[in-house]
Each structure stands twice: as C-alpha cells, then as structure tokens.
VOGU-3710 file (C-alpha; in Angstrom, 3 decimals, decimal comma):
1> mttsdsctfc> 0,206/2,396/-2,358  -0,491/-1,346/-3,350  -0,459/-1,761/-6,909  -0,428/-4,498/-9,563  1,624/-4,276/-13,332  -1,246/-6,404/-14,911  -4,068/-4,519/-13,716  -5,252/-1,494/-16,184  -7,579/0,094/-13,319  -3,939/0,557/-11,286
11> riasgeseaa> -2,380/1,539/-14,515  -4,746/4,215/-14,993  -4,331/4,700/-11,186  -0,472/5,727/-11,540  -1,100/7,924/-14,929  0,379/5,055/-17,265  -2,798/5,104/-19,165  -5,346/7,601/-20,015  -8,541/7,832/-18,761  -11,575/10,480/-19,088
21> ivyedetvla> -10,856/11,555/-14,832  -14,062/13,207/-13,659  -12,797/13,264/-9,989  -9,625/12,283/-7,500  -8,121/12,662/-4,157  -5,912/10,685/-2,229  -7,880/7,822/-1,789  -10,225/6,874/-4,800  -10,309/8,037/-8,747  -13,508/8,147/-11,171
31> frdirpaapt> -13,613/8,236/-14,643  -15,473/7,871/-17,590  -16,429/4,147/-18,505  -15,612/3,875/-22,188  -18,052/1,181/-22,559  -20,749/2,871/-21,232  -24,200/1,476/-19,968  -25,816/5,013/-19,619  -26,091/8,860/-20,395  -23,258/9,170/-17,245
41> hiliiprqhv> -21,698/5,694/-16,658  -18,501/6,728/-14,494  -15,963/4,062/-12,546  -14,816/4,568/-9,261  -11,860/2,405/-8,067  -9,738/2,580/-5,053  -5,926/4,395/-6,044  -4,629/0,984/-4,217  -5,356/-2,346/-5,944  -7,971/-4,453/-4,358
51> gsvdevtaad> -9,117/-6,993/-6,489  -12,916/-7,047/-5,766  -15,612/-6,508/-2,626  -14,271/-10,226/-1,191  -11,144/-8,747/-0,542  -11,951/-5,684/1,559  -11,661/-5,986/5,652  -11,803/-3,747/7,942  -8,036/-2,350/7,690  -8,737/-0,518/4,466
61> gglltkmvaa> -9,923/1,817/6,450  -13,385/2,826/5,217  -12,346/2,248/1,513  -16,341/1,499/0,269  -17,302/4,387/2,424  -14,877/7,056/0,701  -16,017/5,627/-2,651  -19,722/6,013/-1,938  -18,902/9,552/-0,432  -17,012/10,424/-4,091
71> aseiarragv> -20,297/8,836/-5,825  -22,338/11,365/-4,273  -19,978/14,351/-5,460  -19,731/13,289/-9,069  -23,748/12,691/-9,558  -23,819/16,694/-7,768  -21,244/17,844/-10,246  -23,154/15,837/-13,313  -26,246/17,614/-12,380  -27,766/13,637/-11,670
81> rqsgyrlvin> -28,429/13,904/-7,809  -31,788/14,776/-7,988  -33,140/12,903/-10,227  -31,679/9,757/-9,475  -28,596/7,206/-9,775  -27,325/3,791/-9,769  -24,285/2,638/-7,961  -23,495/-1,299/-8,404  -20,004/-3,260/-7,574  -20,145/-6,449/-9,660
91> tgpdggqtvf> -18,020/-9,105/-7,880  -16,591/-12,465/-9,606  -17,441/-13,331/-13,269  -20,891/-14,628/-12,260  -21,801/-11,106/-10,711  -20,358/-9,247/-14,003  -16,826/-8,481/-12,610  -14,656/-8,086/-16,101  -11,435/-6,372/-14,089  -10,363/-7,726/-10,852
101> hlhlhllagr> -9,800/-4,516/-9,427  -12,567/-3,028/-6,811  -14,720/-0,251/-8,883  -18,063/1,199/-8,349  -20,304/2,046/-11,410  -22,076/5,371/-11,266  -25,098/5,099/-13,660  -27,522/7,665/-14,491  -29,201/10,267/-17,456  -32,064/7,422/-17,570
111> hmnwppg> -34,383/5,692/-16,117  -33,050/2,215/-14,630  -35,139/-0,947/-14,370  -35,668/-3,461/-11,952  -34,719/-6,033/-11,709  -31,718/-4,760/-12,889  -30,459/-8,288/-14,853
//
C-alpha cells in the first residue's frame, strides 16, 4: 500500500491519527467528516494514497467501484438509503478539493438542492 507521510487521510488510514470510523474493509476506510455539511456526512477513502480522481487508472482494480459499493452499504447502515443521499468527489482546487487524497463524500439526512454550488 502506498501512503504519504504528509497526508492527513493516509495517517487516518494507517491508524496514526484518530477518526470516527464507520466502515472499513481491505480497500477502503470511511469516517465522519469533522466539518459536516449535512446531518450524515461520511468521507470514504482508499487505503492507498491516490491524490485525486485524475490519478485513478485501470490498474487501480475498480477502486472507484469499491468506494461506491462501500457508500451504498454505509447508507444502508445509516438508515438513509431509502430517503436518498448524495455522493460527491471534488477534484482540484477549483473543484473544492482541500485534502489531496481521493475521497468520496456521502451526504444525507436533509434535502439536497440542485445545482449544488
């Protein structure tokens, strides 16, 4: 597994930093966002360091599929799958990415407006 010593999410994935973990398997880890934008706001990250969605390649073995499958399971466990939820991946500074480790936001527990921002 590739990690970056300077990456906040790599430190969480390695257990070096604490987080409120809600889901984990061999590929992904999910934890509560410390600045939630919705009543349910979970971040889903790959355990390996991938800077952004722009760095995902076919060699990553369905990483995004695994992240989305984890999101569906997390939504089920949180009781929001029926009412609905939003999945967001921010990419780059103009896309709103502030931590440069690929992550998927699962937002739920309130009505989501469109357009999002």
